[in-house]
C-alpha positions in Angstrom: 0.0 0.0 0.0 1.0 3.6 -0.5 1.0 5.9 2.4 2.7 9.0 3.8 6.3 9.5 4.9 8.0 8.1 7.9 7.1 9.2 11.4 8.8 12.4 12.5 9.9 13.8 15.8 6.8 15.0 17.7 6.4 18.7 16.8 5.9 19.9 20.3 9.2 18.3 21.3 11.0 19.8 18.4 9.5 23.2 18.9 10.9 23.1 22.5 14.3 22.4 21.0 14.0 25.3 18.6 12.6 27.9 21.0 14.7 27.5 24.1 17.0 30.4 24.9 19.8 31.0 22.5 22.4 31.8 25.2 23.7 28.2 24.9 23.6 27.9 21.1 27.3 28.2 20.9 27.6 24.6 22.1 26.4 23.4 18.6 27.4 21.8 16.5 29.0 19.4 18.8 30.4 15.9 18.8 27.0 14.4 19.6 25.1 16.7 17.2 27.5 17.4 14.3 25.9 19.3 11.4 25.7 17.1 8.3 27.3 18.5 5.2 25.6 20.5 2.4 22.5 22.0 4.1 19.7 22.9 1.8 17.5 26.0 1.9 13.8 26.6 1.0 12.5 30.2 0.4 8.8 30.8 -0.2 5.5 32.3 0.8 2.7 30.7 2.9 -0.9 31.7 2.2 -4.4 30.7 3.3 -5.6 28.1 0.8 -9.1 29.6 0.9 -8.5 33.3 0.7 -4.9 33.5 -0.7 -4.0 35.9 2.0 -0.5 35.6 3.6 -0.1 33.7 6.9 2.2 35.6 9.2 3.9 34.4 12.4 4.2 30.7 11.5 7.3 28.9 12.8 9.1 27.1 10.0 10.7 24.0 11.5 13.3 22.0 9.5 13.6 18.2 9.8 15.7 16.7 12.6 18.8 15.2 11.0 18.4 11.4 10.9 22.1 11.0 11.8 21.4 12.6 15.2 20.1 10.9 18.3 16.7 12.0 19.6 17.0 15.4 21.3 17.0 15.6 25.1 14.2 17.7 26.5 16.7 20.4 27.7 18.5 20.7 24.4 19.6 24.3 23.8 18.8 26.1 20.6 20.3 24.3 17.5 18.8 26.0 14.5 18.0 29.8 14.3 14.3 30.5 14.7 12.5 31.2 11.4 9.0 32.6 11.1 6.9 33.9 8.3 6.8 37.7 8.1 3.7 39.9 7.4 3.8 38.9 3.8 4.0 35.2 4.6 7.6 35.1 3.4 10.2 32.9 4.9 13.8 31.6 4.2 14.4 28.3 6.0 18.0 27.2 5.9 19.8 24.3 7.7 17.5 21.7 6.0 18.9 18.2 6.1 16.7 15.7 4.3 16.8 11.9 3.7 17.0 10.3 0.4 16.4 13.6 -1.4 13.3 14.5 0.6 12.7 16.8 3.6 9.7 17.3 5.8 9.2 20.9 6.9 6.6 21.9 9.6 4.6 25.1 9.6 3.5 25.6 13.1 1.1 28.1 14.7 0.9 26.4 18.1 1.9 23.0 19.4 -1.6 21.7 18.6 -2.0 23.6 15.3 0.5 22.7 12.7 0.9 21.3 9.2 3.8 19.9 7.2 4.9 19.6 3.6 7.3 17.2 2.0 9.8 18.6 -0.5 12.1 16.9 -3.0 15.4 18.6 -2.4 19.0 17.6 -2.9 21.8 18.3 -0.4 23.0 21.9 -0.9 20.0 22.8 -3.2 18.0 26.0 -2.7 14.3 26.0 -3.6 13.0 29.5 -4.3 9.6 31.1 -4.9 7.8 28.2 -3.4 4.1 28.9 -2.8 2.6 26.9 0.0 -1.2 26.9 0.6 -2.4 25.8 4.0 -5.9 25.1 5.1 -6.7 27.3 8.2 -7.7 25.2 11.2 -11.3 25.4 12.4 -12.1 27.5 15.5 -11.7 25.6 18.8 -14.2 26.9 21.3 -15.4 23.7 23.0 -15.6 23.7 26.8 -15.7 20.8 29.4 -16.2 21.5 33.1 -16.7 19.3 36.1 -16.3 18.6 39.8 -14.1 16.0 41.4 -14.6 14.7 45.0 -12.9 12.1 47.2 -14.9 9.2 48.8 -15.9 11.4 51.7 -17.5 13.9 49.3 -14.9 16.6 49.8 -13.6 18.4 46.8 -10.4 16.8 45.5 -7.7 19.3 44.7 -4.8 18.9 42.2 -6.3 16.0 40.3 -5.3 16.0 36.6 -8.2 15.8 34.2 -7.1 14.8 30.7 -8.9 14.4 27.4 -8.0 11.5 25.1 -9.4 11.6 21.5 -11.7 8.7 21.0 -9.5 6.6 18.7 -7.9 3.2 18.5 -5.8 2.5 21.7 -2.5 2.9 19.8 -3.4 6.4 18.9 -5.0 7.5 22.2 -2.8 10.2 23.6 -3.7 13.0 26.1 -4.6 16.0 24.0 -5.3 18.5 26.7 -5.3 18.5 30.5 -6.1 20.7 33.5 -5.9 20.3 37.3 -8.7 20.7 39.8 -8.7 23.7 42.1 -9.1 23.6 45.9 -12.8 23.0 45.5 -12.3 20.1 43.0 -13.5 22.2 40.1 -11.8 22.0 36.7 -12.3 23.8 33.3 -10.9 22.6 29.9 -11.5 25.2 27.2 -10.4 26.0 23.7 -11.2 22.4 22.7 -11.3 21.0 19.2 -14.7 19.7 18.2 -14.4 15.9 18.5 -15.2 12.9 20.7 -13.1 12.4 23.8 -12.6 10.0 26.7 -11.9 11.7 30.0 -9.3 10.4 32.4 -8.5 11.4 36.0 -5.2 10.8 37.7 -2.3 12.2 39.7 -0.7 13.1 36.4 2.9 12.3 35.4 5.5 12.5 38.2 8.9 12.0 36.7 11.1 9.3 38.3 14.6 10.5 39.1 17.4 8.5 37.6 19.0 7.7 40.9 15.8 7.6 42.9 13.8 4.8 44.3 10.9 2.9 42.5 7.7 5.0 42.3 5.3 4.8 45.1 1.6 4.2 44.5 -0.3 7.5 44.0 -3.0 8.6 46.4 -5.0 9.6 43.3 -5.8 6.4 41.4 -6.2 6.7 37.7 -9.8 6.2 36.5 -11.9 7.0 33.4 -15.2 8.9 33.3 -17.8 8.2 34.7 -15.9 6.0 37.1 -14.7 2.9 35.2 -11.3 1.3 34.6 -11.4 0.2 31.0 -11.8 2.2 27.7 -14.5 -0.1 26.5 -16.7 1.0 29.4 -15.9 4.7 29.4 -18.4 7.3 28.3 -17.6 9.1 25.1 -17.9 12.9 25.5 -18.9 14.7 22.3 -17.4 18.3 22.3 -18.9 20.9 20.0 -17.8 24.5 19.4 -19.5 27.2 21.4 -21.1 24.7 23.9 -20.2 23.8 27.5 -20.4 20.2 28.6 -20.8 19.8 32.4 -19.8 16.3 33.4 -21.4 14.5 36.3 -19.6 14.7 39.6 -16.7 12.3 39.7 -15.7 10.3 42.8 -12.0 9.4 43.0 -11.1 6.2 44.9 -13.6 3.4 44.5 -12.4 2.3 41.0 -8.9 2.5 39.5 -7.4 1.5 36.2 -5.3 -1.7 36.0 -1.6 -2.2 36.4 1.2 -3.2 34.1 3.2 -6.1 35.6 6.5 -6.6 33.8 8.3 -9.9 34.2 12.0 -9.4 33.7 14.0 -12.5 32.9 17.8 -12.5 32.9 18.1 -16.3 33.0 21.4 -17.6 31.7 22.7 -14.1 31.5 25.5 -12.3 33.4 24.7 -9.5 35.9 23.8 -6.2 34.4 24.2 -2.6 35.5 21.5 -0.7 33.7 18.4 1.6 33.6 14.8 0.7 33.7 12.5 3.1 31.9 8.7 3.6 31.9 6.5 6.3 30.7 7.3 8.2 33.9 11.0 8.3 33.5 14.1 6.1 34.2 15.9 4.8 37.3 19.1 2.9 37.7 19.0 -0.8 38.5 21.3 -3.7 39.2 20.1 -7.0 37.6 21.7 -10.1 39.2 23.0 -12.9 37.1 20.1 -15.3 36.3 17.6 -12.9 37.9 13.9 -13.4 37.6 11.8 -10.6 39.1 8.7 -8.4 38.6 8.4 -4.7 38.0 5.0 -3.1 38.6 3.8 0.1 36.9 0.5 2.0 37.1 -0.2 4.0 33.9 -2.0 7.3 34.5 -4.2 6.9 31.4 -5.0 4.8 28.3 -2.9 4.5 25.2 0.6 3.2 24.2 2.7 2.4 27.3 6.4 1.6 26.8 8.9 -0.2 29.1 12.6 -0.7 28.4 15.8 -2.0 30.0 19.2 -0.6 28.9 22.5 -1.9 30.1 26.2 -1.6 29.5 28.1 -4.5 27.9 31.8 -4.5 28.8 33.8 -3.6 25.7 30.8 -2.5 23.5 28.1 0.0 23.3 24.9 -0.1 25.4 22.3 -2.7 24.6 18.6 -2.2 25.0 15.4 -4.3 25.1 12.3 -2.1 24.8 8.7 -3.0 24.3 5.3 -1.5 24.4 1.6 -2.4 24.8 -1.6 -0.7 23.9 -3.0 -0.2 27.4 -6.8 -0.2 27.6 -7.1 0.0 31.4 -7.3 -3.7 32.2 -4.5 -5.4 34.2 -1.7 -6.6 31.9 1.4 -8.7 32.2 4.4 -8.2 29.9 7.5 -10.4 29.6 10.9 -8.9 29.0 13.4 -11.7 28.3 16.9 -10.2 28.2 18.4 -13.4 26.9 16.8 -12.7 23.5 19.1 -9.8 22.8 21.6 -11.9 20.9 20.1 -12.0 17.4 21.9 -11.3 14.2 20.8 -10.3 10.7 22.7 -9.9 7.5 21.1 -7.6 4.9 21.9 -7.2 1.2 20.1 -4.8 -1.2 20.0 -4.6 -5.0 18.5 -2.5 -7.7 16.8 -4.2 -10.7 17.3 -1.7 -13.5 15.0 -1.3 -16.5 17.6 -2.8 -18.8 17.5 -6.0 -16.8 20.8 -5.6 -15.0 20.8 -6.2 -11.2 23.4 -4.3 -9.3 24.1 -3.6 -5.6 22.3 -0.7 -4.1 25.2 1.7 -3.5 23.6 5.1 -3.2 25.5 5.9 0.0 22.3 6.8 1.8 20.7 5.8 5.0 18.0 3.5 3.7 15.9 2.6 6.7 14.3 -0.9 6.8 11.6 -1.0 9.5 10.7 -4.2 11.3 7.6 -4.8 13.5 6.9 -7.8 15.7 4.6 -10.5 14.3 3.3 -11.3 17.8 -0.5 -11.2 18.2 -0.6 -10.3 21.9 -0.6 -6.5 21.3 3.0 -6.1 22.5 5.5 -4.6 20.1 9.2 -5.4 20.6 12.0 -3.2 19.2 15.0 -4.7 17.5 17.2 -2.0 18.8 20.7 -2.9 19.7 24.2 -1.5 20.2 25.2 -0.4 16.7 24.8 3.3 16.3 23.2 2.9 12.9 20.1 1.3 14.4 17.7 4.1 15.0 14.7 3.5 17.3 11.5 4.4 15.3 8.3 4.0 17.2 7.5 0.3 17.4 10.1 -0.8 14.9 13.7 -0.2 13.9 15.3 1.7 11.1 18.2 -0.4 9.8 20.5 1.9 7.8 22.2 0.2 4.9 25.8 1.2 4.2 27.3 2.5 1.0 28.4 -1.1 0.0 24.7 -2.2 -0.1 25.3 -4.6 2.8 24.9 -4.5 6.6 25.5 -6.9 9.5 23.4 -6.2 12.5 24.1 -7.9 15.9 22.5 -7.8 19.4 19.0 -7.8 17.9 16.0 -9.1 19.8 15.2 -12.5 18.4 11.8 -13.2 17.0 9.7 -13.0 13.9 9.0 -9.7 12.3 7.1 -8.1 9.4 8.6 -5.5 7.1 6.8 -2.4 8.4 8.2 0.7 6.7 10.6 1.4 3.9 11.6 5.0 3.4 12.8 4.8 -0.2 13.9 7.5 -2.6 10.9 8.5 -4.7 12.4 6.9 -7.9 12.5 3.4 -6.3 10.0 0.8 -5.1 10.4 -2.6 -3.4 10.1 -5.4 -6.0 10.9 -8.4 -3.8 12.3 -9.4 -0.4 13.5 -12.8 0.6 15.1 -14.6 3.5 16.4 -17.9 2.3 13.5 -19.6 0.5 10.8 -17.6 2.2 9.0 -14.6 0.8 9.7 -11.9 3.4 6.8 -9.8 2.1 4.3 -12.5 2.9 6.0 -14.5 5.7 8.2 -11.9 7.4 11.7 -12.2 8.7 13.1 -14.4 11.4 15.9 -13.2 13.6 17.9 -15.9 15.3 20.9 -16.0 17.7 24.4 -15.9 16.3 24.7 -19.6 17.0 22.1 -20.3 14.2 23.0 -20.2 10.5 20.6 -17.3 9.7 20.2 -16.8 5.9 20.7 -13.3 4.5 17.7 -10.9 4.1 17.8 -9.8 0.5 15.8 -6.8 -0.8 15.5 -5.9 -4.5 14.3 -2.5 -5.6 13.1 -1.4 -9.1 13.2 2.0 -10.7 9.9 3.8 -11.3 9.2 5.1 -14.7 7.7 8.2 -13.1 8.0 9.1 -9.4 4.7 9.3 -7.7 4.1 12.8 -6.4 1.4 15.2 -5.5 1.7 18.7 -6.9 0.0 22.0 -6.2 0.3 24.9 -8.6 3.4 23.4 -10.0 5.1 23.0 -6.6 5.8 19.5 -5.2 4.0 19.2 -1.9 4.3 15.6 -1.0 6.0 12.4 -2.1 4.5 9.0 -1.5 6.5 6.1 -0.1 5.9 2.4 0.3 4.7 0.8 3.5 4.5 -3.0 3.7 1.8 -4.2 6.1 
């Protein structure tokens, strides 16, 4: 199937990176964040698609270079701030794309942004680009309510969060507010849509050197007092209307817990870090250890859990996994002995003249893998090599300039090809692992003690790249996703 481009860094996080004070910007580029060569530039005008009037004050955000690690939340200013002027004009430099494409965000607020995909070569300057953006609809929805404890007294400092009514894997907190001393809350400026309402203590970050988290005195629960998404009441928010929720009692019901079973059987002791959605803490894992870690999510949606440890003489290794949490009690197994998988990758191009040659474009061609398990858990194949980049619930495997790659310390298991971020002139023609069709039957990753056959991917050239154009300007490329 054809679909959009690869997932990008969440815009809110990237905006934080761009807008933090510039007093520290002299630290960049640095050894950790070296600027790639040949930055590109886009110069153009942004207008309202309906009226043609210029859109001023939009922040123009370049793509985060794929060669960089994810930014820490306190990262100082990296790229100079660029905004559209009164005429909608902007010049955005320091653009570093992938495979001849770059995703640029045009942001009004953290919740109001759009992006465009440009075909642009390293060092190229695109000029006189006209970008037409649809203006977002007004957001004047309002939700209010009252929260009490089991004695009937107003409960203060309870976080009330709205989750868009969507599949669990796309259920993120869109807006939240805390109750006042009387237990009253008010959520305003809401987008018209359907929501599920959650009540909790909110996120309390775990300190890296701190103890395990203690149970909160404010148990997480969904409106109107249920634990599971399937039983929650859907609230339909409309512009210009107030929805007053029924009084909510905190205490009698709470959402379920995530119990993670960590197995280190047959493995040496590890000094590492355990991470949940609330932060990370240091941990010592005994040789052959078998123990449980309990976690209470503060709302529905994707919940991640990871263990990272240092291997003497090599880079850190990591086993990370996630589930789609619907409010019911869940158990999750993290078997650290599985992080010994290997995979050899070879890539070829089948030219129109019938010749088949190695893919040697000297580009970071990501191959995404996604677990074939049916229990709702998604396991990353992230490992120690720096060219494995964690991407949501899969892994981007960057192929070297010789068209080959050897990956070690992967999580063993069976995987589907999930995402291939190809240059627009190529598409995936075939993929095999030994005698199996990897497009139909997936890829198996075994330990290094097993004679694992190579994974071979063959690409073909398109006669015409598939693009979407608007007024002669390329606005979006399409890339291939294998499901």
